[in-house]
C-alpha positions as a Markdown table, in Angstrom:
| # | Residue | x | y | z |
|---|---|---|---|---|
| 1 | Met | 63.8 | 149.4 | -56.8 |
| 2 | Val | 65.9 | 148.2 | -54.4 |
| 3 | Val | 65.7 | 149.5 | -51.7 |
| 4 | Ser | 61.8 | 148.9 | -51.9 |
| 5 | Ala | 62.1 | 145.3 | -51.9 |
| 6 | Val | 64.7 | 144.4 | -49.2 |
| 7 | Gly | 62.4 | 147.3 | -47.1 |
| 8 | Leu | 59.7 | 145.0 | -47.9 |
| 9 | Met | 61.1 | 141.8 | -46.9 |
| 10 | Gly | 62.7 | 143.8 | -43.6 |
| 11 | Ala | 58.7 | 145.2 | -42.8 |
| 12 | Val | 57.6 | 141.3 | -43.1 |
| 13 | Thr | 60.1 | 139.8 | -40.8 |
| 14 | Gly | 60.0 | 142.8 | -38.0 |
| 15 | Gly | 56.8 | 142.2 | -37.6 |
| 16 | Lys | 57.4 | 138.8 | -37.2 |
| 17 | Ile | 60.6 | 139.3 | -34.6 |
| 18 | Ala | 58.4 | 141.8 | -32.6 |
| 19 | Asp | 55.4 | 139.2 | -32.4 |
| 20 | Gln | 57.9 | 135.5 | -30.7 |
| 21 | Phe | 60.4 | 138.1 | -29.1 |
| 22 | Gly | 58.9 | 141.2 | -27.6 |
| 23 | Arg | 59.6 | 144.7 | -28.8 |
| 24 | Arg | 61.4 | 146.9 | -27.1 |
| 25 | Arg | 65.7 | 144.9 | -27.4 |
| 26 | Ala | 65.0 | 144.1 | -30.7 |
| 27 | Phe | 63.3 | 147.8 | -32.2 |
| 28 | Leu | 66.5 | 149.2 | -29.7 |
| 29 | Leu | 68.8 | 146.5 | -31.6 |
| 30 | Phe | 67.9 | 147.1 | -35.4 |
| 31 | Ser | 66.9 | 150.8 | -34.5 |
| 32 | Phe | 70.9 | 150.6 | -33.8 |
| 33 | Leu | 71.7 | 149.1 | -37.2 |
| 34 | Thr | 70.1 | 151.7 | -38.8 |
| 35 | Ala | 72.1 | 154.4 | -37.6 |
| 36 | Val | 75.1 | 152.6 | -37.9 |
| 37 | Ser | 74.8 | 151.6 | -41.8 |
| 38 | Met | 73.9 | 155.8 | -42.2 |
| 39 | Phe | 77.6 | 156.3 | -40.6 |
| 40 | Leu | 79.3 | 153.9 | -41.9 |
| 41 | Ala | 77.1 | 154.6 | -45.8 |
| 42 | Gly | 79.4 | 158.3 | -44.3 |
| 43 | Ile | 82.3 | 156.8 | -43.9 |
| 44 | Ala | 82.1 | 154.5 | -47.5 |
| 45 | Ser | 84.8 | 156.6 | -50.1 |
| 46 | Gln | 83.4 | 154.4 | -52.6 |
| 47 | Ala | 79.7 | 154.8 | -54.5 |
| 48 | Gly | 79.2 | 150.5 | -54.2 |
| 49 | Trp | 79.6 | 150.9 | -50.9 |
| 50 | Val | 77.3 | 154.1 | -49.7 |
| 51 | Ala | 74.4 | 152.0 | -52.4 |
| 52 | Phe | 75.4 | 148.9 | -49.5 |
| 53 | Phe | 74.8 | 150.5 | -46.5 |
| 54 | Leu | 72.2 | 152.2 | -47.9 |
| 55 | Ile | 70.5 | 148.9 | -48.5 |
| 56 | Leu | 71.7 | 147.3 | -45.6 |
| 57 | Arg | 69.3 | 150.9 | -43.7 |
| 58 | Ser | 66.6 | 150.2 | -45.2 |
| 59 | Phe | 66.2 | 146.7 | -44.2 |
| 60 | Phe | 67.4 | 147.2 | -40.7 |
| 61 | Gly | 64.5 | 150.2 | -40.8 |
| 62 | Gly | 62.1 | 147.8 | -42.5 |
| 63 | Ile | 62.5 | 146.0 | -39.7 |
| 64 | Ala | 62.0 | 148.8 | -37.2 |
| 65 | Gly | 59.4 | 150.1 | -39.1 |
| 66 | Pro | 56.4 | 147.3 | -37.9 |
| 67 | Phe | 57.5 | 148.1 | -33.7 |
| 68 | Ile | 56.4 | 151.8 | -33.5 |
| 69 | Asn | 52.8 | 150.5 | -34.6 |
| 70 | Thr | 52.5 | 147.9 | -32.4 |
| 71 | Ile | 54.1 | 149.7 | -29.1 |
| 72 | Val | 51.1 | 152.1 | -29.5 |
| 73 | Thr | 49.1 | 149.2 | -30.4 |
| 74 | Asp | 49.8 | 147.6 | -27.2 |
| 75 | Val | 49.9 | 151.1 | -24.3 |
| 76 | Thr | 46.2 | 152.8 | -25.6 |
| 77 | Arg | 42.9 | 151.4 | -25.4 |
| 78 | Glu | 40.9 | 150.9 | -28.6 |
| 79 | Glu | 38.6 | 154.4 | -28.5 |
| 80 | Glu | 42.2 | 155.9 | -28.0 |
| 81 | Arg | 43.5 | 155.1 | -31.4 |
| 82 | Thr | 42.3 | 157.7 | -33.6 |
| 83 | Glu | 44.8 | 160.2 | -31.7 |
| 84 | Ala | 47.6 | 158.0 | -30.8 |
| 85 | Phe | 48.3 | 158.1 | -34.4 |
| 86 | Ser | 47.6 | 161.2 | -35.4 |
| 87 | Leu | 50.3 | 162.5 | -33.0 |
| 88 | Met | 53.0 | 160.4 | -34.7 |
| 89 | Tyr | 51.4 | 161.4 | -38.0 |
| 90 | Ile | 52.0 | 164.9 | -37.3 |
| 91 | Ala | 55.4 | 164.2 | -35.6 |
| 92 | Met | 56.2 | 162.7 | -39.1 |
| 93 | Asn | 55.0 | 165.6 | -41.3 |
| 94 | Ile | 57.7 | 167.2 | -39.2 |
| 95 | Gly | 59.9 | 165.8 | -39.7 |
| 96 | Tyr | 60.0 | 165.8 | -43.4 |
| 97 | Ala | 58.8 | 169.0 | -43.4 |
| 98 | Val | 62.0 | 169.3 | -42.2 |
| 99 | Gly | 64.5 | 166.3 | -43.1 |
| 100 | Pro | 64.3 | 167.6 | -47.4 |
| 101 | Leu | 65.3 | 171.3 | -45.7 |
| 102 | Leu | 68.4 | 170.6 | -44.4 |
| 103 | Ala | 69.2 | 168.0 | -47.4 |
| 104 | Gly | 68.9 | 170.7 | -49.4 |
| 105 | Leu | 71.0 | 172.9 | -47.4 |
| 106 | Leu | 73.7 | 170.2 | -47.2 |
| 107 | Phe | 74.0 | 168.2 | -50.5 |
| 108 | Ala | 75.6 | 170.4 | -52.8 |
| 109 | Ser | 78.8 | 170.9 | -49.8 |
| 110 | His | 79.0 | 168.6 | -47.2 |
| 111 | Thr | 76.7 | 165.2 | -48.7 |
| 112 | Gln | 78.5 | 163.3 | -45.3 |
| 113 | Leu | 76.3 | 165.2 | -43.1 |
| 114 | Leu | 73.4 | 163.4 | -44.5 |
| 115 | Phe | 74.0 | 160.5 | -43.9 |
| 116 | Phe | 75.3 | 161.5 | -39.9 |
| 117 | Gly | 72.7 | 163.1 | -39.3 |
| 118 | Asp | 70.4 | 160.4 | -40.1 |
| 119 | Gly | 72.7 | 158.3 | -38.0 |
| 120 | Leu | 72.5 | 160.9 | -35.3 |
| 121 | Thr | 68.8 | 161.4 | -34.6 |
| 122 | Thr | 68.6 | 157.7 | -35.1 |
| 123 | Leu | 70.9 | 157.8 | -32.6 |
| 124 | Val | 68.3 | 159.5 | -29.9 |
| 125 | Ser | 65.9 | 158.3 | -31.2 |
| 126 | Val | 67.0 | 155.2 | -29.2 |
| 127 | Leu | 68.4 | 156.3 | -26.3 |
| 128 | Leu | 65.0 | 158.4 | -25.4 |
| 129 | Val | 63.1 | 155.0 | -26.1 |
| 130 | Ala | 65.9 | 153.0 | -24.1 |
| 131 | Lys | 64.8 | 155.7 | -21.6 |
| 132 | Tyr | 61.8 | 156.2 | -21.3 |
| 133 | Val | 59.8 | 153.2 | -22.9 |
| 134 | Pro | 59.2 | 150.1 | -21.5 |
| 135 | Glu | 58.7 | 146.3 | -23.2 |
| 136 | Thr | 55.2 | 146.2 | -23.7 |
| 137 | Lys | 54.3 | 142.5 | -25.6 |
| 138 | Pro | 50.9 | 142.1 | -23.4 |
| 139 | Lys | 51.3 | 138.7 | -21.5 |
| 140 | Glu | 49.0 | 135.6 | -22.2 |
| 141 | Ser | 46.6 | 136.8 | -18.9 |
| 142 | Asn | 45.5 | 139.5 | -21.6 |
| 143 | Arg | 44.2 | 137.7 | -24.3 |
| 144 | Asp | 39.5 | 137.2 | -24.1 |
| 145 | Glu | 37.8 | 135.0 | -24.5 |
| 146 | Glu | 38.2 | 135.1 | -28.9 |
| 147 | Glu | 41.9 | 134.6 | -28.7 |
| 148 | Gln | 42.1 | 131.9 | -26.1 |
| 149 | Gly | 42.5 | 129.8 | -29.0 |
| 150 | Ile | 45.2 | 131.5 | -31.7 |
| 151 | Asp | 48.9 | 130.6 | -31.0 |
| 152 | Glu | 51.5 | 132.7 | -31.2 |
| 153 | Lys | 53.4 | 130.4 | -33.8 |
| 154 | Thr | 50.0 | 130.7 | -35.8 |
| 155 | Pro | 51.0 | 131.5 | -39.3 |
| 156 | Leu | 49.6 | 134.8 | -40.9 |
| 157 | Trp | 48.3 | 133.4 | -43.6 |
| 158 | Glu | 45.8 | 131.4 | -41.7 |
| 159 | Leu | 44.9 | 134.3 | -39.1 |
| 160 | Leu | 44.1 | 136.1 | -42.2 |
| 161 | Met | 41.8 | 133.5 | -44.4 |
| 162 | Lys | 39.5 | 133.8 | -41.6 |
| 163 | Gln | 39.2 | 137.9 | -41.9 |
| 164 | Pro | 37.6 | 137.9 | -45.2 |
| 165 | Lys | 37.4 | 141.4 | -44.8 |
| 166 | Phe | 40.2 | 142.5 | -43.6 |
| 167 | Leu | 41.5 | 141.7 | -46.5 |
| 168 | Trp | 39.2 | 143.2 | -48.5 |
| 169 | Phe | 40.4 | 146.5 | -46.2 |
| 170 | Cys | 44.0 | 146.1 | -47.7 |
| 171 | Phe | 43.6 | 145.4 | -51.3 |
| 172 | Trp | 41.1 | 148.4 | -51.2 |
| 173 | Ile | 44.1 | 150.2 | -48.5 |
| 174 | Met | 46.6 | 149.0 | -51.3 |
| 175 | Gly | 44.5 | 150.6 | -54.1 |
| 176 | Leu | 44.3 | 153.9 | -52.5 |
| 177 | Phe | 48.3 | 154.9 | -52.1 |
| 178 | Phe | 48.3 | 153.5 | -55.8 |
| 179 | Val | 46.1 | 156.5 | -56.3 |
| 180 | Phe | 47.6 | 158.3 | -53.9 |
| 181 | Ser | 51.4 | 157.1 | -56.0 |
| 182 | Gln | 50.4 | 160.0 | -58.9 |
| 183 | Phe | 51.5 | 163.1 | -56.6 |
| 184 | Asn | 54.5 | 162.2 | -57.2 |
| 185 | Phe | 54.6 | 161.1 | -60.4 |
| 186 | Gly | 51.3 | 162.4 | -62.3 |
| 187 | Leu | 50.8 | 165.5 | -61.2 |
| 188 | Pro | 54.0 | 167.0 | -60.9 |
| 189 | Leu | 54.3 | 165.9 | -65.3 |
| 190 | Glu | 50.8 | 167.1 | -65.2 |
| 191 | Val | 52.0 | 170.5 | -63.7 |
| 192 | Asn | 54.3 | 170.7 | -66.2 |
| 193 | Arg | 52.7 | 170.7 | -69.3 |
| 194 | Gln | 50.2 | 172.5 | -68.4 |
| 195 | Phe | 52.6 | 175.8 | -67.1 |
| 196 | Gly | 55.6 | 175.1 | -69.0 |
| 197 | Ile | 59.1 | 176.0 | -67.8 |
| 198 | Gly | 57.7 | 177.3 | -64.4 |
| 199 | Gly | 56.0 | 174.3 | -63.4 |
| 200 | Ala | 58.8 | 172.6 | -61.3 |
| 201 | Lys | 58.7 | 175.7 | -58.8 |
| 202 | Phe | 54.7 | 175.5 | -59.0 |
| 203 | Tyr | 54.3 | 171.8 | -57.6 |
| 204 | Gly | 57.4 | 173.0 | -55.5 |
| 205 | Ala | 54.0 | 175.1 | -54.0 |
| 206 | Leu | 51.8 | 172.3 | -53.4 |
| 207 | Met | 53.7 | 170.5 | -51.7 |
| 208 | Thr | 54.5 | 173.2 | -49.2 |
| 209 | Ile | 50.9 | 174.0 | -49.5 |
| 210 | Asn | 49.7 | 170.2 | -48.4 |
| 211 | Ala | 52.9 | 169.7 | -45.4 |
| 212 | Leu | 51.6 | 173.1 | -44.4 |
| 213 | Leu | 47.6 | 171.1 | -44.1 |
| 214 | Cys | 49.6 | 167.7 | -42.7 |
| 215 | Ser | 51.0 | 169.6 | -39.8 |
| 216 | Val | 48.1 | 172.2 | -39.3 |
| 217 | Phe | 44.9 | 170.8 | -39.9 |
| 218 | Thr | 45.1 | 167.0 | -38.6 |
| 219 | Val | 44.0 | 166.8 | -35.0 |
| 220 | Val | 41.3 | 168.8 | -36.9 |
| 221 | Ile | 40.1 | 167.0 | -39.3 |
| 222 | Thr | 40.4 | 163.5 | -36.5 |
| 223 | Ser | 38.3 | 165.5 | -34.4 |
| 224 | Leu | 35.5 | 166.1 | -36.4 |
| 225 | Leu | 35.3 | 162.8 | -37.6 |
| 226 | Ser | 35.9 | 161.1 | -34.4 |
| 227 | Gln | 31.9 | 159.9 | -34.2 |
| 228 | Phe | 33.0 | 158.0 | -37.1 |
| 229 | Ser | 34.6 | 154.2 | -37.7 |
| 230 | Pro | 37.5 | 154.2 | -39.5 |
| 231 | Ala | 36.3 | 152.1 | -42.2 |
| 232 | Ser | 33.5 | 155.3 | -42.9 |
| 233 | Asn | 36.1 | 157.6 | -42.7 |
| 234 | Ile | 38.9 | 155.9 | -45.1 |
| 235 | Ala | 35.4 | 155.6 | -47.5 |
| 236 | Ile | 35.1 | 159.6 | -47.0 |
| 237 | Ala | 38.8 | 160.0 | -47.8 |
| 238 | Ala | 38.8 | 157.7 | -50.6 |
| 239 | Met | 35.6 | 160.5 | -51.7 |
| 240 | Phe | 38.8 | 162.8 | -50.9 |
| 241 | Tyr | 40.4 | 161.3 | -53.7 |
| 242 | Met | 38.4 | 161.0 | -56.4 |
| 243 | Val | 37.7 | 164.7 | -56.4 |
| 244 | Gly | 41.6 | 166.0 | -55.5 |
| 245 | Phe | 42.9 | 163.7 | -58.8 |
| 246 | Gly | 40.0 | 163.0 | -60.5 |
| 247 | Met | 39.4 | 166.9 | -61.3 |
| 248 | Leu | 43.2 | 167.7 | -62.7 |
| 249 | Gly | 41.7 | 165.9 | -65.8 |
| 250 | Phe | 40.0 | 169.4 | -66.6 |
| 251 | Val | 41.4 | 171.9 | -64.7 |
| 252 | Thr | 43.9 | 174.3 | -65.7 |
| 253 | Thr | 44.6 | 176.8 | -63.7 |
| 254 | Met | 46.7 | 177.6 | -60.6 |
| 255 | Ala | 43.9 | 177.8 | -58.5 |
| 256 | Gly | 42.6 | 174.6 | -59.7 |
| 257 | Phe | 45.3 | 172.9 | -58.7 |
| 258 | Ile | 45.6 | 174.1 | -55.6 |
| 259 | Leu | 41.6 | 173.5 | -54.9 |
| 260 | Ser | 42.6 | 169.6 | -56.0 |
| 261 | Thr | 45.6 | 169.5 | -53.7 |
| 262 | Ile | 43.6 | 171.2 | -50.8 |
| 263 | Leu | 41.1 | 167.9 | -51.2 |
| 264 | Trp | 43.3 | 165.0 | -51.6 |
| 265 | Thr | 45.6 | 166.2 | -48.4 |
| 266 | Ile | 42.2 | 166.8 | -46.5 |
| 267 | Gly | 42.7 | 162.7 | -47.9 |
| 268 | Glu | 45.4 | 161.9 | -47.2 |
| 269 | Ile | 45.2 | 162.9 | -43.6 |
| 270 | Ile | 42.5 | 161.2 | -42.5 |
| 271 | Ile | 44.0 | 157.3 | -44.7 |
| 272 | Ala | 47.1 | 157.8 | -42.6 |
| 273 | Thr | 44.9 | 158.9 | -38.8 |
| 274 | Asn | 43.0 | 155.3 | -39.9 |
| 275 | Thr | 44.5 | 152.5 | -41.3 |
| 276 | Asn | 46.5 | 151.7 | -38.4 |
| 277 | Val | 43.2 | 152.0 | -36.2 |
| 278 | Tyr | 42.0 | 150.1 | -38.4 |
| 279 | Ile | 44.5 | 147.1 | -38.1 |
| 280 | Ala | 44.8 | 148.1 | -34.6 |
| 281 | Asn | 41.1 | 147.1 | -33.5 |
| 282 | His | 41.5 | 144.1 | -35.9 |
| 283 | Ala | 45.0 | 142.5 | -34.5 |
| 284 | Pro | 44.8 | 139.5 | -32.8 |
| 285 | Leu | 47.3 | 140.3 | -29.0 |
| 286 | Thr | 49.2 | 137.4 | -29.8 |
| 287 | His | 49.8 | 138.4 | -34.2 |
| 288 | Arg | 50.0 | 142.6 | -33.1 |
| 289 | Gly | 53.9 | 142.9 | -35.0 |
| 290 | Arg | 52.7 | 140.9 | -38.2 |
| 291 | Phe | 49.7 | 142.5 | -38.2 |
| 292 | Asn | 51.3 | 146.1 | -38.3 |
| 293 | Ala | 53.7 | 145.1 | -40.5 |
| 294 | Ile | 51.5 | 144.6 | -43.2 |
| 295 | Phe | 51.2 | 148.0 | -44.1 |
| 296 | Pro | 53.9 | 149.5 | -44.7 |
| 297 | Val | 53.9 | 146.5 | -47.9 |
| 298 | Ile | 50.6 | 147.4 | -49.1 |
| 299 | Arg | 52.1 | 150.5 | -48.9 |
| 300 | Arg | 54.6 | 149.8 | -50.7 |
| 301 | Val | 53.3 | 147.8 | -53.0 |
| 302 | Gly | 50.9 | 150.7 | -53.9 |
| 303 | Phe | 53.1 | 152.9 | -54.7 |
| 304 | Ile | 55.5 | 151.2 | -57.0 |
| 305 | Leu | 52.8 | 149.4 | -58.9 |
| 306 | Gly | 51.0 | 153.2 | -59.5 |
| 307 | Pro | 53.7 | 154.9 | -61.5 |
| 308 | Pro | 53.7 | 152.2 | -64.1 |
| 309 | Phe | 50.5 | 152.0 | -64.7 |
| 310 | Ala | 50.1 | 155.7 | -65.0 |
| 311 | Gly | 52.9 | 155.4 | -67.7 |
| 312 | Trp | 51.6 | 153.5 | -69.4 |
| 313 | Val | 48.4 | 154.9 | -69.6 |
| 314 | Ser | 49.8 | 158.7 | -70.4 |
| 315 | Lys | 51.6 | 157.3 | -73.2 |
| 316 | Gly | 48.8 | 155.8 | -74.8 |
| 317 | Lys | 45.6 | 157.8 | -74.0 |
| 318 | Gly | 46.7 | 161.0 | -72.4 |
| 319 | Leu | 47.4 | 162.4 | -68.3 |
| 320 | Glu | 43.9 | 163.0 | -68.7 |
| 321 | Met | 43.3 | 159.4 | -68.7 |
| 322 | Val | 45.5 | 158.4 | -65.9 |
| 323 | Trp | 43.0 | 161.1 | -63.7 |
| 324 | Ser | 39.8 | 160.4 | -65.0 |
| 325 | Ile | 40.8 | 156.3 | -64.3 |
| 326 | Asn | 42.5 | 157.2 | -60.8 |
| 327 | Gly | 38.9 | 158.9 | -59.5 |
| 328 | Val | 36.6 | 155.7 | -61.0 |
| 329 | Phe | 39.2 | 153.1 | -58.9 |
| 330 | Ala | 38.8 | 156.3 | -55.4 |
| 331 | Leu | 34.7 | 155.7 | -55.9 |
| 332 | Leu | 34.9 | 151.8 | -56.4 |
| 333 | Ile | 37.3 | 152.1 | -52.4 |
| 334 | Ala | 34.9 | 154.5 | -51.1 |
| 335 | Met | 32.1 | 151.4 | -52.3 |
| 336 | Gly | 34.1 | 148.9 | -50.7 |
| 337 | Met | 35.2 | 150.4 | -47.1 |
| 338 | Val | 31.0 | 150.4 | -46.5 |
| 339 | Tyr | 30.6 | 147.2 | -46.8 |
| 340 | Leu | 33.9 | 146.9 | -44.6 |
| 341 | Arg | 31.9 | 148.4 | -41.6 |
| 342 | Asp | 31.0 | 145.8 | -39.5 |
| 343 | Lys | 29.9 | 146.1 | -35.4 |
| 344 | Lys | 34.3 | 145.9 | -33.9 |
| 345 | Glu | 34.5 | 148.5 | -35.6 |
| 346 | Cys | 31.8 | 150.5 | -34.8 |
| 347 | Thr | 32.9 | 150.1 | -30.5 |
């Protein structure tokens, strides 16, 4: 919980820094500090110091996070962003697939190497960005007519109050991550309830299916939905969540759980590749960093709220009720996303 809270603080701070001081140098600085924090965690001999440096790593990493999406937004046109964010999502999932595998091999006898490896890969990324990525912060002359009256110092909340549809979008996305959080809370409980001692192994197999689908089918799904707007695509994703998570209330076979995983994974892919596009397309040039910092915030809030709510419901009404509620939530969000479509988004 502390690490998540610190990461949220870092993301909010990073968005503001990206807008006021530029992208490249700040990203390099805070990514370097992230790497240093991991090296120090590896060197530390006391658990308290290890925890401290990991919290620092979360803060500096949180600051650096919004810079990535902001840079992608800077260097792409509106019609190119879905493909760009899709490539980022594929790369991220490859890392997620390889990282835990290496961690499992090293954790038992070479724990320090986990920290050193994380720090080293971060340093490599710093060197690559330093060599190949220039400063991308747009010049004042690049503003369009709609943004001429917006000053860089205008508070974020003031701009958000002028975009009620964007606020609703953030609320609905947070709700989708609230539902999605059950893949690592409610789902393992349900699998263990259904399959007993073999549940943990089967849950691992479901996560492997999820990772493979994310890595292999992202390009296909993105291509199939390219003619639709981001909000429309997210509405479709919510329907996949509705069926994929909702059906867990009554499936009892391994085949049923595999089908459920395939369905909600398709929803995950669509959301991951369209949310950043929607945000980028609605972010004023002067506030791209702060707008891109919104996504990690609402994502983490959804993940924080989902498990305790599910625990409370399952304690009183059983896990079946958790899946029913999630299905209803997803349906309501799909309807809300249809309402959010507008002319600017559909261009």
